[in-house]
N, C-alpha and C positions, 0 to 999 in steps of 0.2 A: 705048261710055258706054251706060249705060241711062239712059232716060229716066223724067222721073217719074209718068207715066200707065202705063208699062210696071211700075214698081215699083210704082206703087196696086193696079195688076190684081191680079199676083201677093201681094202682103198682102192683100187682099180673097181671093182664093180659099184663100189656108189660114186666114184667120181664119172664112170661112163653111163650108168643109168640115169645119173641126173640128164644126159641128154634125151633120153629118149621123149621126157614130154612135150620138148621142143619141137621135136622132129612130127612127133605125133600132129599137136596140134597145126604145124603148120601143112603137113600135111591133109587132113580134114577141113581146115578154113579153106585152104588154096590163097594162105596170104601170108605175106611177108613182110609186111610192113615194119614190124618190129625188130627185124632183123638187120643189125649191122653188117654190111658188105664187108668192109674194112676190118673188121675184128674177126669176122669167120676166114676171110683170107689167109690172115694173120695166123690167127688159129690152126686153120686147116697145116698149115705150110709146119707149123711148130710140132704138132700132132704126128704128123708126118716125120719128122727131121728126129722125134722121141722114138718115134718104132725103128727108125732107122738103128739108133743108137741102141736102144733094147735088144734089137740082131746082132749086133756087133758085140755084146757085152756078154750074150747071152740069159738076159733078164727075163725070163718067161712069163713074169706078171707084168712085167713093163710092155715086150712083144703082146701080149693079147690084150691088155687092157688098150694100148695105143691102137691097135690092128681094128679094134671093134668102135674106139670112139672116130677112128679116121673115117668109118664108113657112114656115121652116124654125122659126122661134122658135111661130110662132101654130101650126103645128102639132102642137110640143109641149107648149104652152099646151094643146090642143085636148083632147091625150091626156093633161094633167094632170087637168083639168074631167070627161073622161069616163071614166077608168081610177084617177082616185084617185092 
């Protein structure tokens, strides 16, 4: 039987890894035309709040996943602001 933490880490890995192709494509092409600024501002804020929540309840799958996702989302947001 899989533990709740193991399931959380697997889910976190998959949902966090989903941002890597967008971050890589944006960096590689230096273009962010198809990235919605509004969506990424709201999303990044939400991820930061999930990270804070995970820290408050000591849920390490939530903390690790949202820390990495926050870094990727901030990177994509910065590329959107820089490359439009």
